[in-house]
N, C-alpha and C positions, 0 to 999 in steps of 0.2 A: 199740542206742541211738546217737545221733550223738555223736561225740567233742566234749567240752566245749572242747578246744584249737581244733578246727576252727571252732566257733562263735564263739569269742573272735577268732580271726583274721579271720573274716568281718566281725565287728562292727567291729573296729579299722580294717580297710580302708574300711569305709563311713564311719566317723567321720572318718578322715583325708581322704577325698574331700570331705567337707563343708567342710574348711578351704581347698580350692583356690580356690573362687570366693566372693566376698564380695557378689555381687549376684544378683538373680533368685532369691532363696531364699524357700521357702515351707514351711509346716507341713505335716506328713503328712496332716492332716485336709484341707487345701486341695487337695493333689495327688490325694488319693484320690477327690475328687469326679468326677474323669474316668473312674474304673473302673466296671464293672458292679456291683460290690458294695463300696461305700465303707466299710460297717461292718466287713467282714472285712479290708479293705485297711489300715485303721488299726491293726489288731492285728500287722501284719507289720513295721512300721518302729519304730525307737526314736523317742523324743520329742525329735527335734532338727529344724532346718531344713535344707533342701537344695533343689536344683532337680530337675526332672522326670527329667533324665538320671541324676543321682546315685541317686535312688530306683529308677530303672529298672535300673541296673547291679546295685544291691543285690538286687532282687527276682529278677532273672535268675540271679544266683549263688546265692541261697537255693533257687530252683527246682532248680538243678543239684545242690545239697547234698541236698535232699529226694529227688530222683530216685535218688541213690546209696543213700540210706537205704532207700528203697522196694525196690531191687533185693536188698539184703540180706535184707529181710524176706521177700520171696517166695522167695528161695533157701532160707531156713530152713523155710518152710512146705513147700516141695517135698521138702525132705530128710527132715523129720520125718514128714510125712503121705502120702508118696507111695503107700503101700500102704493106708493106712486110709481115705483120702478117696475118694469116689465118682469114677468116671472123668471125669464132666462137670467136676467141681471141679478136678481135676488138670489137665485140658486148659485150663480157664479160667485157672489159675495160670501154665501154660506160655505162653499168650497173653500174660498181663501181663509175664512176664519177657522175652519176645521184644520186645514194644512198649516196655518201659522201657529196653532196650538202644538202640533207635532214638532214643528220646526224649533219652537221655544225649548222643548224637551231635548231635542237633539243638540242644539247650541249650548245648553246648560250643562249637559253631560260632558260635551267636548271641552268646554272651558274648565270645568272642574279637573278633567284629566291632565290638560296642559299646565294648569296653574300649579298642580302638585309635582310637576316634573322639574328637576333641578336644571338650571341654565346650562346650555351646551350639551345636554344629554338627549339622545333619542329615546323613544319608547320601544318596548319590546315589539316583536312583529304582531302578536295577536292584539295588543292594545292599540298599536298604530292602525291596524286594519279596521278595528271597531270604530275609532274616531274618523278615519277617513271615509268609512261607509256612512257614518251619521252626518258628516258635512256634505258628502255627495248627495244624500237624500234631502238635506235642507235646501240645497240648490235646486234639485228637482221639484221640490214643493213650491219654491218661489216661481219657477217657470211654468208649472201647472196652473197656478193661481193667475198668473199674467196672461196665459193663453186663453183661459176661460173668460176672464174679463174682456180681453181684446175681441173675442168672437161675440160675446153676448152684448157687449156695449158698443156696437158698431154704428148705431144710428145717431144722429144729431141730438135726439132727445136724451141721450144718455152721456152727454159730454162731461158732466160733472163727475161721474164715476170714472171716465177715462182720465181726466186731469187730476182728480183728487186722490185716486187709488192707484190707478194703472201706471201712470207716468213716474210717481215716486218709486214705485216697486222695480222700475228698470234699474235705478241706481242701487237699490238693495240687492238685486241679483248680482250686479257687479262687485259689490262689497263682499257678498258671500263667496264669490269666485276668488277674490283676494285672499280671504280667510283660508279657503281650501288650498290654494297654491302655496301660502306661507307654511301651513301645517305640513304639507307634503315635503317642502324644502327643509323645514327645521326639526321635525319630529319622526318622519318615516325613515327607518334604517335604509342605508344606501344600497345594500345587497338587493338585488331585484328578486322578486319571487320566482321560484322555479319548482315545480311539483317534484317531490321526491328528495329534494335537498335535506340534509339532516336537521336544519333549523326548523323546517316545516313539521317534522315529527320528532320533538326533543328527546323523547324516550321510546325505547324499543317496544313498549307495550301499548303504543298508541295507534299502530297500524291495524286496519280492520280485521285482518285474518287472524291476529292473535287474540281477539276478543270473542266472547261467547258468540256463537253463530245463531242469530235469532232473526227470523224473517216473517212477515206476513205471507202466508202461502197456503192455498188450498183450503181456506176457511179455518185453519188452525192458527189461532193468533196468540203470540207469546205474551199475554197480558197477565200481569199479576194484580189481583184484587182480592177484596174481602169475600168470604163465602157468600154473604148476602148479594153482593154486587155481581159476583160470578153467577149465581143462580139466576138472577134477573136476565143477564145478558144471554146466558145459554138457553134459557127458556124461550126467549124471543127470536133470537137469531138462528137457532138450530145449529150453532156452531159450537164445537167442543173447543175449550181453551187448552193449550198445551200445558202440561203439569211442570215441564221443565226438569232440569237435573237436581234441583233443590228448591229453596224457597224464593229464589230470584234475587237475593241480596248480592249475589257475585255479579250482577249485571246481565245475566242471561235472560231476563224478562223485562218487559215494559211496565213500569208501575203505574197503576190507575188508582187515584185517590177516591173517586166516586163516580156514580153513573146516574143519568137520567135517560128516559126514553121518550121518544116522540112518536106517537101513533095516532093516525087521523080519526079512528073511531072512538078515541076517548079512553081506551084501556090502559094507556101509559101514563107517565107523568105529565105530559104536555101534548097538544094537538098541533102546535106549530113550532117551527125551529127558533123563532125569535124569543119566545118565552123560555125555551130551554136555555138559550144563550144567557138570558137574564139571570138564570139560577146559578151560573158559574161563579165561583168565588173571584173576588177582586185582587188584582195585583199579587198573585201567588208567585213564589220563586221557583216553583217546580219540584222542590225537594220531596214533596209528598206524592208526585206523580201527576199524570194528566187527568183532567176532568173529562170524563167520556160522555159524549152526547150520541146516543144510538138512535139513528133516524130510519125507521122502518119503511118498507115499500110504499110509495105514493107519490102524487104529483103535488108539490108544494108551491102554490102561487103566493110568493111573498118576497119581499125585499129584505135581505138579511145583512146585518152590519155586525161585525165582531169587533167591539171597541177596544181601544188600546189597553184597557185595564183588565181585560179578560184573557189573561196569559195562560198558556199551557192548556188549551182546549183541544181535544181530539174528537173529531166528528166522523163517525163511521155509518155508511148507509148499507143498504142490501145489495148494491151493485150498480154499474152503469146501466141506465134506462129502467132501473127499478126504483131507486130513490132519486127523484128529480126535483130540482129547484128552479123555477121558471119565472120570467118576467118579460116585459116588452118596452121598457123605457128607451127613448132615442133622442138624438140631437134635434132631428126634424120636429119632434113633438114638444120641444122646449127644455130639455134637460141638457145639462153639460155632459161631455164625454165622461168626465170623472164621476158624476153622480147618476149616470145611466145604468150602473152596474146592478145586475140582479143580486149578486152576493159580493160583499166587500169585506176584506179583513184587514185590520190594522194591528192587532194584538200579536206580540211576538210568540214564537214557538207554537203556531197553530198547525194542526195536522188534519187534512181530510182525506178519506179513504172511501171508495166504492160509491161515489156520488156523481150525478150528472148536473151540470150548471147550464142553464139556457138562457138566451134572450131571443125571443121570437118576433122581434119588430120586423125583420125581413130586410133584404137588400136596399129597398127603395127608401128606407128610413136612415140610411147611411150609418153613422157612429151609433152603435148600440152594444154595450159591453155585457158579456155573460158573467165574468168574474174579474174583480180587481183586488190585487194584492199590494199592500204597502206595508206588509208585516215582516219584520226581520225573522230569519230562521223558519219561514213557513214552508210547509211541505204538502204536496198533493200527490197522492199515490192511487192508481187505478181509477182516476176520475175522467170525465168527459166534459168538454167545454164547446158548446154549440151556439153559434151565431153566424153573422155575416161579416160586416165591416167592423173592425176593432173588437174581436171576440174576447181576447184574453189580454188584460191590462196588467203587465208585470211592472207596476208603477216604480217601485223603489226598494232599497235594502236587499237582503240576500234570501233567495228562493230556490227551491228544487222541486222538479216535476218528474215523476217516474211512472212509466207504463200508462201514460195518459193519452187520450184522443183529443185532438184539437181541430174543429171545423171552422172554416171562414173563408172570406174573400179578400177584401183589401186590408192590408196591414193588420192581419188578424192575430198576430203576436207582437205587441208593441209595449213600449215603456222603457224605463231606465233603471232597472234592478240589475244586480248581479245575479244571473239566473242560469241554471243548467237544466236542460231537458235530456233525460235519458230514456232510451227504449220507448219512446213515445211514437205515436202515429199522427202525422200532420196531414190533414185532408183539405186541400183547397176546394171550394165549392163553385157552383155556377153563379156568377155575379149578374148584374144587370147588363144588357146590351151596351157595348162601347166601354165597359169597365174592363179592367185587368185585375189579375190576382197578384198580391205581394204577400208572401208569408210572414215576413218580419219588417218592422219598422222601429229600429232601436233608437232610443232618445238621448244618447250620451251627448251632452252640450259642452263639456269642458275637459280638457285634456288631462286634469288631475283627478277626475272621478274614476273610481275603481269598479266600474260597472261594465256590463256587456252581456249579450245573449250567447250562450253556448248550447248547440244542438248536437248531441253525441248518441251514436247508435240508434238513430231514429229512422223511421220509414216515411218517406214523402210520396204519397200517391193521391190521384185525383179521387174526390168523393163521387158517388154514383151519379148525382145529378150533372156534375161536370163531364163525366164520360159520356153521357147521353145527351149533352147539349147540342142544339141545332144551329149554334153559331160558334165561331172561333173565339176562343178566350186565351189570351197570353197569361202565362204564370211565371213569376219571378221568385227567387229566393228571398229577396228583400229589396229595400230601398232606404236611403239615408233621411230619417226624420229630423235629425240634428247634425251639427257640424262634425262631431267626433263619434258619430254612430259606429258601433262595434258589434259585429256578429261573426261567429265561427261556426261552421257546420263541418262535423268530422265523423268518420266512421259510420256514416249513414247511407241508407239506400235512396237514391234519387231516381224517380221514374222518368220515362222519356218525354213526358208532357211539358216539362220545365224548359223555358227557352234556352237555346245554346248559350246566350251571352250570360245567363245566370241572374244577373242583377240589373236593377233599373234606376235611373236617375230620379231624383225628387223633382228638381227644377233646374234645368240647364246643367251648369258645372258645379252647382252647390254641393260642397263637402266632398267632392270626388277626390281631392288630395289630402284631406284631413281625416276621412273616415278610415276604419280598419275592417275590411271584410276578408275572410280567409276561408279556405277549404282544405281539408286534409283526409286523405285515405278513404274517399267516398266509393261507393259502388252503384251499379245500376246504369241504364241507358242515358240518364240525365246527369251523370256524374263527370262526363268528359269535360275537361277544362280547356281543351284546345282553342275553342272559340269564345272563351269567357271575355268579359270586359277587360279593358287595358287601362283602367284607372290607376293613378299612383297609389291609392289606398288599398287596391285588391291584391291578394297574395295567395299563392299556393305554397302551404307551409309544410315543414317537416315535423317529425314526432317531437323534437325538443320544444319547438314553439307551440305545438298543439297541447302539451302538457300544461301550459299556462292557463288553459281554459277548460280543464277538468275539474272535478269537485275540489281536490286539494290544491289545484292551481289558482282557480278563480276565488275560492272561499278561504284558502290557507288552512282552515281546520275543518274537520268533518265530524266531530263528536256530536254535534246537534242533529245530524241526520242518523247517525248510528243509534243514539239512544231511543229513537222512535220505533225501531224494528223494521223500518222500510229499507228494502235492499237498495244497494248503489254500488257503482263502480268508482273507485277513488281516483283512478288514473286513466290513461288511454286503454283502448280495448286490444292493443298489441298483445298477442299471446307470448308466452316464453319462447315459443318456437319462432315467432316473427322476430323477436328481439335477437335471438341467436343468429338468424340470417341477415338482420340488419348489420350485425358486426362481422358479416363476411365469413361466418362459419356455417356448416351444414346443419340442418335441424336435427339430424340423426344422432347428435351427441346427446340428446336428451331422449328418455324413454316417453312413450305415450303415458298419460295420467297426471300431468302437471295441472295443478288446480289454482295456482296463484304464484306471483312473484313480485318482488321488490327490485327496483334498480335505481341507483343513484347515478344519473348521467354525468355528473361532474367527476366523480372519482372512478366510476365503472364498477363499484361494489354491487353485487347482486345477491339475492337469496331466492331459491326456487322451492316451492312448497308442494309436497305430495300428500295424498291422503294418509299414507302409512309407509313404513319401510317396504321397499319394493325389491323383490328378489326374482331372478329368472334362472331356472335350472337349465344347465348347458352340460348334458351328459354328466360327468362327475364334477362339474364346475358350476359356480354360481356368480351372477353379477348382482350387486347390491347398491341400491340407492336409499339413503337415509331420508326421513320425512323432510329434512331441511338440507339442501345443497347450496353451498355458498362458494364465492370466489370473486375475482376481479376480471372483467371482460373489457376488451378493446378490439379494434378491428384485427381479425385473424388470430386472436389469442385469448385463452382463458387461463389464468394463473392463480396460484395459491388456492386451488380447488380443494374443497372439503365435502366429505359425504358420499363420494362414490368409490367404490372398490370392487375388485374382482378376486374371486377365490380360485387359486390355482392349487389343486389338491389340498394341502393343509394351510396354505398361505392365503391371508387376505391382503391383497396389495392395493394401496390407495393411489388412485390416479390423481397426480398433482398438477398437471399442465397439459393443455391441448393447444396446438397451433395448426394453422392452415394457411397455405400460400394460394389457395385457389385450386390446385391440382392435387396436391398431397396433404394429408392429415397426419400429424405426429402426435402420438400419445406418449406421455412421460410418467414413469413411476420412479421417483427419486433420481438417480443418475442414469437409469435405463429408459430407452425410448425406442419406438418403432414407427415407421411410416406406412400409410396406407393411401390408397386412392380415395379421393374426397367423395367420389360418387357412390362409394359404398355406404355413405352415411347420408344419402339424400333423403331417406325416409326414416321415420322413427317409430314403426310398430315394435312391439315387444320382441318380436323374434329377430329383429335386425342384428342387434349386437351378439345374439346367440349365434346367428349364422356366420358372422365373421369369425367368432372363436372356433365354431365347428370346422370351419375351413382349415384351421391351423392346428387341430388337435388329432391325436391317433384315434383310431376307430374303436378301440377297446380300452377300458380302464387300465392305468398303468399300476404296477406294483410299487410298494413303498421303497424298496431298495433302489431301483433304477432311477426314481426321482431324486433320491438323496445323492446318489453318485452323480446324477446329472446336475444337480444344483450346487454340490458342494465338494465333490471329490477332489477337483484340481486345486482346491485351496492349499492342499498340502503336498503338492508336488515340490517341495522346497527342501533342500538339504540344509543341514545345520552344522555350524562351524565351518572353516574352510576344508573342502574335501573333494575328492574326485572318486571315480569308480574303482581306482586301483589303490587308493589310500587304505591304511590300516585303521583309519579313524572310522567311527560308526557311520553306517550309511544314514541318509536322511530319514529312512524309514525306521531304523532301530532308535535313532535319536529322537524321532517323534514319540516313540514308545516311552523314551525316558521322561517325557513331559505328560505321560499319562494319556496319550492319545492312541487309538488303534491305527494300524498302517493303512487301513482301507480307505482313509480320506485322502490318500496321495495316489495319483496314477503312476504307472510305470514310466521310467525314462529319464529320471534326474540324473544329469551329468555331474553336477558339483553344487556346492552351497558354501556360504559363509555365515557365521553366527558370532555376534558380539554377546558373549555370555553375561557381561555386566548389565546390559540393557535389554537383551533378548531380541534385538534387531537381527533380522536374517534376510538373505537373498537365496533364491533357488534358481538354478540355471538349466535350461534345456538347449538342445542344439537348434531349435526352431520353435515357432508357435505350434501349438497342439490343439487339435479339435477332433471330435467324434461325436456321434449320435447314439442315443440310447433308445431302444425299442422303435427306432425309425422316426422318432418325433422330436426329441430334445437335443439341441445342439450345444456342446460344450466347447468353450474357447478360452485358452490361457496363453498369455504371452510367453515368450522365451525367458523372461526374467520375472520372477515373482518375489514380492517382499512383504514383510509384515513385522509384528512383534509377538514372540512366543514366550509363555511362562506356563507354570504348571496348570493344566486345565483350562488354558485360555490362549487363543490366538486373536489379536487385534490388528487394526490398521492394515488389513490385508489388501493388496492391490495387484492387479494383473490377472484376475480370475473372473470370469462372467459366464453365466449360463442363459440360454435362450429358452425361456418356458412360454409356450404358446407364442405370442408375438413379442414378448418382452426380453430384452437382454438386462439381466440383474447382475449387479456387482456384488460378490460375497465379500463382506467386510469384517466378519467376526465369527469365531467358532468357540463355544465354551462347553466343557464337559461338566455335567452335574450328575454324579454317581453313575447310574447305568443309562444315562441319556446324554445325547449331544444336542446343543442348541445352536442352530445356524441362523445368522442375522444378514439380511440384505439392506440394513439401514432403516427402511421404513417398516419392517416387520421382521418376525423371527418364528421358528418353528422347532419343536423338540423331536427327536427320534431315538429309538433304542440303539445302543452301542453295538449290539449284536449284528446289526446290518453292515458293519464296516470292517470286514475281516479280509477282503481281497481288493486288490487294486486293478482297474481297467487299463487298457492300452490305448495309446493315441491311434486314431484312424478307425479302429474296429470296436473299441470299447470292451464289451463282454461277448462279442460274437466272433472272437478270434479262434480259429481252429476248434470250433465247436464248444468254446467255453461259454457256459450259460450261468446266469445268476442263481439258477437253483442248485448248482454244484457248490455253491458258497454256503457256509454255515458251520464250519468247523472251529478252529481256533482263531479268534479275531485278532490275535497278536502275532500271527505268523506272517513274515515278510514274503512277497511274492518275487523279490529281486533274487 
């Protein structure tokens, strides 16, 4: 029985906390409306007013107290009835004792966190996610215990266990649900999680592509260790360790604190895995690196448990089907599902690589687990899990599986963790006759649990024995084990053996309106969603919703995966080209060779990453993509584009905007733009952009002078002061010389001009707009009135003059003389040319091809007027 004094102290602490705040107070009946069971919730609290955080602290503390009480109760039953109870009941009680110890840890950590938080303040997203994860796991532990007791103590001979342990546990489970609901209401920030949002990556250096690239690959492991440890590992594994670019202190390598070896012939440190685990240090914080257990080739018939104090253990085998851990416990043989596991891990930050985990009990023994993980931040890479019913028990907390194989029949991936499977192979096997296959049975029981199963970029195919089966077997993607079961399958290949309805009921209409099952962008003959179930809880989702079930969506942070060296994809598998098309732009606006990208779906800001600066030669021109290209994207438009430019002779012109209406694509360079048929950008091989440009350029390189006259000539078709052709005042051309400019920057045909000598403002007038081509390729165009501001060696604010270079109309805005060079600016860029090129003026209509006049006749006095 709980101490009356402890209860009084708890009650006094609660009542005192109510006096701290004098606003935002509510009755418990109001607060309880936010919980799954308001009627029960109202029985928890005293009849006083308080805010949601005060009630939340009280409920978490009461949960902690009830958990202590439950441990004492279980200990009493184990002590008194250890020999009298059936083995199955004793094992169920042992499970409950084990789980209750973990629950105490989770509740204590949660209470300390909320108790340190000021009233009316929420937690940061990472802290809130941590506590919500722990409270979710505490609730899962209670239910696991309750289910084990209910199953084991089903006979009349075990009524004392049912009444004395199981029934009180029902109320404890409800209390834990209240605590989780009030925490979610009072401490979790209200902005919902969305992968890629700025708060999910608070600094630019946290996204994976900006960190040193380090992966397990082809036997070259980026592990940093002492020379002794390195020598041991390399001599046994026959793998060379990567040297890295330095000593690994920059984060480019995975730090290893020590190594032990497991070799069955006795030549290593240990002959079995359990002994090696016992040698691992206790309660390490990971700052010194992982404790590496290298398990060599062999079949290890043992039941391994990685206890909660064996943190930061990395276990590496010699490969799937080489290093094998095997057992055969099952429910039929008197074990609970929970403790039937061949390999069980509870310690945080556990990593397993290149190992097979088996349970060989067979389909007739029903529940028989190969591996159970209730370890926060546990990772399994290139491993295989082989059993039949209930193969892989993803029990609780946060887990990640990459490039693994999972074999099973009924509910062979089950549990209530927040778990992501990436690039894995899921193989339904041949079950017993009259059984069906269900790949998943997710166990989320409360709407406030931040748990769920995400299957991303995986392959779902039948195992060989199912392919060869002599009887028909129905296979489903999953079924709802609990009320709020949540499973998402995305970007995966689903073979045609899966039933067209996709999913199966658990029992009647149980959970069909409260579950969340979703599919996104899957392929294969079994991926057609036309005939899928029509339950209220089933969804075909879009990329925005799918992002919530990626690594950075479901886990919020991904550093715990990155620091292990295991490869992973942080978001969806949409390529940059897919994203471009999703926003109704043709993929050809990007070149081939994009390796990664970031996209904030809320603001549209994106970055595209290439291996290197990318250049394409196009006759005398080049297109250049910087290693990072950024901008803002929305339907039919990319704006504020940075990192893409085209070199037109001597000019690098930055492309600033791209728009598309479905038929036409418009590219903008500053104030200049040009439209193209969108189908020209349907593909994005490297030659596409080159071909577009090639279609619009001359067939031989152009000389310097024609380009200058093409680009800038007509800048200076402007007369100065008010004058006409008949006036005695200086012509526009001679006046131009007085400001130290050569006459060749003006074409022929100026009728008059006006000039404000005090400000330098001028207008030049022609009888009509004037245009002509140079060398048959460059089109010049200037309006009948040109204006600007002139001073010695400088013309600014020029308007009315533009040149079409390739596909771009460029507005000439400024000309500056610097010694023997002229600098011409089109706003976004500028170029310098020798002044000697500007001694003659072209004519409207014919340019330099009038009456045999050629550019090679030019070259005498640059200050001689052609008028």
